[in-house]
C-alpha positions in Angstrom: 73.9 86.4 79.3 76.9 87.9 80.8 77.3 91.3 81.9 79.4 91.8 78.9 76.8 90.5 76.3 74.4 92.8 77.7 77.0 95.6 77.4 77.4 94.7 73.6 73.9 94.2 72.9 73.4 97.7 74.8 75.3 99.1 72.3 73.9 97.4 69.2 70.6 98.8 70.4 71.6 102.1 71.1 69.6 104.6 69.1 70.2 107.6 70.7 69.0 110.7 68.8 68.9 109.6 65.7 66.1 111.7 64.8 65.1 115.4 65.8 61.1 114.2 66.8 62.9 111.7 69.3 61.7 114.2 71.8 58.3 115.2 73.6 55.7 117.1 71.6 55.5 120.0 73.8 58.8 120.9 73.6 58.2 121.8 69.3 54.3 123.3 70.6 56.4 125.7 72.7 58.7 126.4 70.7 56.2 127.8 68.2 54.5 129.9 71.0 57.9 131.4 71.7 58.7 132.0 68.3 55.7 134.1 68.2 55.3 136.0 71.8 59.2 135.9 72.5 61.5 136.2 69.7 65.4 136.5 69.9 64.7 136.5 74.0 68.0 135.1 75.4 68.1 132.1 78.1 69.8 129.6 80.2 69.3 126.1 80.9 70.5 124.1 83.7 70.8 120.1 84.6 70.2 119.4 88.0 70.1 115.8 90.0 67.8 115.5 92.4 69.5 112.6 94.0 73.2 112.6 93.8 73.6 110.0 96.3 71.4 107.4 94.6 72.5 107.9 91.5 75.5 109.6 89.8 77.1 110.2 86.4 80.6 108.2 86.6 83.5 110.0 84.6 83.7 107.3 81.8 80.6 108.3 80.7 81.3 111.8 79.8 83.4 111.2 76.3 80.2 109.3 74.9 77.5 111.9 76.4 79.5 114.6 75.0 79.9 112.7 71.8 75.7 111.8 71.7 75.3 115.7 71.8 77.8 116.7 69.5 76.1 114.3 67.1 73.1 116.0 67.4 74.2 118.8 64.7 73.3 116.5 62.0 69.8 116.4 63.3 67.1 118.1 60.5 63.5 117.4 60.0 63.2 115.0 57.3 60.8 115.2 54.3 58.5 112.7 55.5 58.8 113.7 59.7 56.9 117.2 58.1 54.4 115.0 56.4 53.7 113.2 59.2 53.3 116.5 61.7 51.4 118.1 59.0 49.0 114.9 59.2 49.0 114.2 63.0 50.0 118.0 64.3 47.3 120.3 62.2 48.2 123.4 65.0 51.5 123.6 63.6 51.7 126.2 61.0 53.6 125.9 58.0 55.3 129.1 58.4 56.8 127.3 61.7 57.5 123.8 59.9 59.5 126.0 57.2 61.6 127.2 59.7 61.9 124.0 61.1 62.6 122.1 58.3 64.9 124.2 56.4 66.5 126.9 59.3 66.6 125.2 62.6 69.6 123.2 63.7 71.1 122.4 66.8 74.6 124.1 67.6 76.2 122.1 70.3 79.5 123.6 70.2 78.0 127.0 70.7 75.2 126.3 73.0 75.8 123.1 75.5 78.5 123.0 77.9 79.0 120.1 80.1 82.1 118.8 82.4 82.5 117.4 86.1 82.8 120.3 88.4 83.2 120.4 92.1 81.3 123.3 93.3 81.5 123.7 97.0 78.3 124.6 98.0 79.0 124.4 101.8 80.8 127.2 101.8 79.4 129.1 99.2 82.0 129.3 96.7 81.1 129.3 93.0 78.2 130.9 90.9 74.6 130.9 91.6 74.1 128.7 88.9 76.4 126.5 89.9 75.1 126.1 93.4 71.9 126.0 92.1 73.3 122.0 91.0 75.4 121.1 93.8 72.6 119.0 96.3 75.3 116.7 97.8 78.3 117.4 100.4 81.0 119.6 100.1 83.3 118.6 97.4 81.2 116.2 95.7 81.7 116.1 91.7 78.7 116.8 89.3 78.4 116.4 85.8 77.6 120.2 85.1 75.6 120.8 81.8 74.3 124.6 80.8 72.2 125.4 77.7 72.7 129.2 76.8 70.9 130.8 73.7 68.3 132.3 72.4 65.1 130.9 73.5 63.5 129.4 70.2 66.8 128.0 69.3 67.6 126.0 72.4 64.5 125.2 73.7 64.4 121.6 72.3 67.7 120.3 73.9 66.3 119.6 77.3 64.6 115.9 76.7 67.0 114.4 74.7 70.3 115.2 76.7 67.6 113.9 79.5 67.4 110.9 77.9 71.3 110.7 77.0 72.1 111.1 80.3 70.2 108.1 82.1 71.3 106.2 79.2 74.6 106.7 79.8 74.3 106.2 83.5 72.9 102.9 82.8 75.4 102.6 79.8 78.7 103.0 82.4 77.2 103.2 85.9 74.8 101.1 86.6 74.8 98.0 84.7 72.9 95.6 86.4 69.7 95.2 84.4 68.6 93.7 81.0 65.7 94.0 78.5 64.3 90.5 79.9 60.2 91.0 80.6 60.0 94.4 79.3 57.6 93.8 76.8 55.7 91.6 79.1 55.7 94.1 82.2 54.2 96.5 79.9 52.0 94.7 78.6 50.5 93.7 81.5 50.4 97.2 82.7 48.3 98.2 80.3 45.9 95.8 80.5 45.3 96.3 84.2 45.1 100.7 83.2 42.7 99.1 80.4 40.2 97.3 82.8 40.2 99.7 85.1 39.0 102.0 82.5 41.9 104.3 82.6 42.7 106.3 79.5 47.0 106.7 79.8 49.8 108.3 77.8 53.3 107.1 77.8 55.1 110.2 78.9 58.7 108.6 79.4 61.2 109.9 77.1 63.5 112.1 79.1 63.9 109.4 82.4 64.3 106.0 79.6 66.8 103.8 80.2 67.6 103.9 76.4 66.0 104.4 73.3 65.5 100.5 73.2 63.7 100.1 76.6 61.1 102.9 75.2 60.6 101.0 72.0 60.1 97.3 74.0 57.8 99.3 76.3 55.6 100.7 73.7 55.4 97.8 72.2 54.3 96.3 75.7 51.4 98.7 75.9 50.2 98.4 72.2 49.6 94.8 72.7 47.8 95.5 76.2 45.6 98.0 75.0 43.0 98.2 72.3 43.2 101.0 69.9 41.0 104.3 71.1 38.8 103.2 68.4 38.4 100.0 69.3 37.9 100.6 72.6 34.9 103.1 71.6 33.3 100.4 69.4 33.6 97.4 71.4 33.4 98.8 75.0 32.8 102.5 76.1 33.9 102.1 80.0 36.9 100.5 79.3 40.4 102.5 79.2 43.1 102.7 76.7 46.7 103.8 75.5 46.0 107.5 74.2 49.4 107.8 72.5 52.6 109.1 73.6 54.4 112.3 74.5 57.4 111.1 72.2 57.1 112.4 68.5 59.7 110.3 66.9 57.7 107.0 68.6 54.3 108.3 67.6 55.7 108.3 64.0 57.2 105.0 63.8 54.4 103.2 65.5 51.7 105.1 64.5 50.0 106.4 67.7 48.8 109.9 68.6 51.4 112.4 69.9 50.3 113.9 73.4 51.6 116.9 75.0 50.9 120.7 75.6 53.1 123.0 77.7 55.5 122.6 80.3 56.5 124.8 83.6 59.0 126.6 81.4 56.6 128.3 79.2 55.0 130.0 82.3 58.6 130.7 84.5 60.0 132.6 81.1 56.7 134.7 81.0 57.0 135.4 84.5 60.7 136.5 83.8 60.0 138.8 80.6 57.3 140.4 82.7 59.4 140.7 86.0 56.2 140.0 88.0 55.0 136.0 88.7 51.4 137.8 89.5 50.4 138.3 86.1 52.1 135.4 84.4 49.7 132.6 84.9 47.5 135.0 83.3 49.6 136.0 80.3 50.9 132.8 79.8 47.5 131.3 79.5 45.7 134.1 77.0 49.2 134.1 74.8 49.0 130.7 74.5 45.2 130.8 73.2 46.7 133.3 70.9 48.7 130.6 69.1 46.2 127.8 69.4 42.8 129.4 68.8 39.3 127.1 69.6 41.7 125.2 72.5 43.2 122.6 70.4 45.8 122.3 73.0 43.4 123.1 76.2 45.1 121.2 78.8 46.5 124.4 81.2 49.6 123.5 83.5 48.8 124.6 87.1 51.5 124.2 89.1 54.2 126.5 88.5 53.9 129.2 90.7 51.3 127.0 93.1 47.8 125.6 92.3 46.6 128.4 95.0 48.1 131.3 92.8 47.0 129.6 89.1 43.3 129.4 90.4 43.4 133.1 90.8 43.4 133.7 87.2 41.9 130.1 85.6 38.1 131.5 86.2 35.2 132.4 84.4 35.9 132.4 80.6 39.4 130.9 81.0 38.1 128.2 83.2 34.9 127.8 80.4 37.0 127.9 77.3 40.1 125.6 78.4 39.7 122.0 78.1 41.2 121.1 81.7 44.3 121.2 83.9 47.2 119.1 84.4 48.3 117.9 88.0 52.2 117.6 88.5 52.9 118.0 92.1 51.2 117.8 95.3 48.2 115.4 96.2 46.4 114.3 93.2 43.3 113.6 95.4 43.3 116.6 97.1 43.6 118.3 93.5 41.2 116.5 91.7 39.1 117.3 94.6 40.2 121.6 94.6 39.6 121.7 91.2 36.2 120.1 91.2 34.9 122.4 93.6 36.6 125.3 91.7 35.1 124.5 88.5 31.7 123.9 90.3 31.6 127.3 92.5 32.5 129.0 88.8 29.2 130.5 87.6 30.5 130.6 84.1 31.2 126.6 84.2 29.1 124.5 87.2 28.7 121.4 88.1 27.1 120.2 84.9 30.1 121.5 82.3 32.5 120.3 84.6 31.8 116.9 83.6 33.1 117.4 80.7 36.6 118.8 82.0 39.3 116.7 82.0 42.4 116.5 84.7 45.6 115.3 83.3 47.3 113.7 86.1 51.6 113.4 85.5 53.2 112.8 88.9 55.1 110.0 89.5 52.3 107.9 88.5 52.4 103.9 88.6 49.7 101.6 87.9 48.3 101.4 91.4 48.0 105.1 91.8 46.2 105.8 88.4 43.9 103.3 88.8 43.3 104.6 92.5 42.3 108.0 91.2 40.7 107.0 87.7 38.2 104.9 90.7 38.3 108.5 92.9 37.2 110.7 89.5 35.0 107.9 88.5 33.0 108.2 92.0 33.5 111.8 91.5 31.9 112.9 88.2 35.2 114.3 86.4 37.2 113.1 83.6 40.7 112.0 83.6 43.5 110.4 82.2 47.3 109.9 83.2 50.7 110.4 81.6 52.7 108.2 83.0 56.6 108.3 82.3 59.3 106.7 84.1 57.2 103.6 85.5 56.7 102.8 82.2 60.3 103.2 80.5 62.6 102.6 83.6 60.8 100.4 85.4 64.0 97.3 86.2 64.8 94.8 88.9 68.6 94.0 89.2 69.9 91.1 87.5 68.7 87.7 88.9 71.2 87.1 92.0 71.2 90.6 93.4 68.9 92.4 95.6 66.3 95.3 94.9 65.6 97.6 92.0 67.7 99.2 89.3 67.0 102.9 90.6 66.1 105.7 88.0 67.9 109.2 88.2 65.9 111.5 89.0 67.3 114.5 86.9 65.3 117.7 85.2 66.8 120.8 82.8 65.2 123.8 83.9 65.3 127.0 82.5 67.2 129.3 84.7 67.3 132.3 83.2 65.2 134.3 80.6 65.5 137.7 79.1 68.6 138.5 82.0 66.0 137.5 85.0 66.3 134.3 86.9 63.7 132.1 86.3 61.4 130.3 89.5 59.3 127.4 90.2 57.7 127.1 93.3 55.5 123.9 92.1 53.3 122.5 95.1 56.0 120.2 96.3 59.1 121.9 98.2 61.3 119.6 96.8 60.3 120.8 93.2 61.2 124.6 94.0 63.8 125.8 91.4 65.8 129.2 91.8 67.8 130.9 93.8 66.8 131.8 97.5 66.4 135.5 96.8 64.5 134.8 93.2 62.3 132.6 95.4 61.4 134.6 97.7 60.8 137.7 95.5 58.1 135.2 93.4 56.6 134.1 96.9 56.2 138.1 97.5 54.7 139.1 93.9 52.2 136.1 94.1 51.6 136.7 98.1 49.0 139.2 96.8 47.0 136.2 95.0 47.0 134.0 98.5 
């Protein structure tokens, strides 16, 4: 198939942002929690391209991207989608679903700013927000996206806009790829994971190549895996596809929606409190009030480093929460640290630890997930995996070209909340976000915990 034919096929397959549920579950669970605990809180989000030298959005993509973001204004929760949420996500309350269906609407003309901007970071020019975006050389031009509004009203933009930016890049920039072999590759990955006993979910919406890729990949994963019920019935030790983070695909493909919270829940809490040293404890407590009984009991650990998190995650909290999610740092070291933490906690201990779960979600591929599964089996702790880019943006260049067609390394992070700059430290230095001054302040605050 020629390059022109490939482009026409992609245009025909473009179904970007046709459902409000084409988004990750944890954006909706956080939206409900924000409405309960932090109503009417102003905030800003910023887009960052972490590797602009490898993949940068071309100018010609901007009209298409703006059009697709503008089209989000027409999205709303349909009656059929509401019935799905009521059946599959009973922790979403009637009051929240009434508001989501009847009152919530995207307002991109008011809430989203998008343009190309030359930001002279080398000379220190520009606002702090602009400097946080520019990671390239002096005078280099990058797409600038800022989302502004009340936290509960703009929280749903992140994932669909990232998916649109990724699709725009592969529609107008890197076109050296095709859908050929994606189903078979996903099916093979699933079979390997199943054979290794790994329980895995598809987490690839935000960096997918496009909507059609995610659809094909999920069909391949389903074909390569037994259903959870079949897995338990036929061979208890085998792995299976647990579901997807994408609510729309969970709906249309009859999969389990997977997700709890993201870093922004802790980041926003810290900004509102003006004290990162209390943020982990308060964020966990308030989450439990929104979702009692640990119905969504997997806690993200690394917003202000795992060391600081574990100071709050002990005793009754460690006992009650179902487990933790790893998203930065060495995963094998993390596993050992969590096992030791549980074993030394008098309210958990080695026996209860065997019932706890670690969810790994940091840049996983099939091989690493299998290695982590083998380590967990040997050490006696339950694990599962959220795999994203490796599923939905794993492409080789077309025949005759060399190498891979690389995914964009892009994020949208909470920049400020309640008038205070937000910070994420992570367990990887490359994943930190926030100005030098704000990061230093948070490090001073959590220093008392370390």
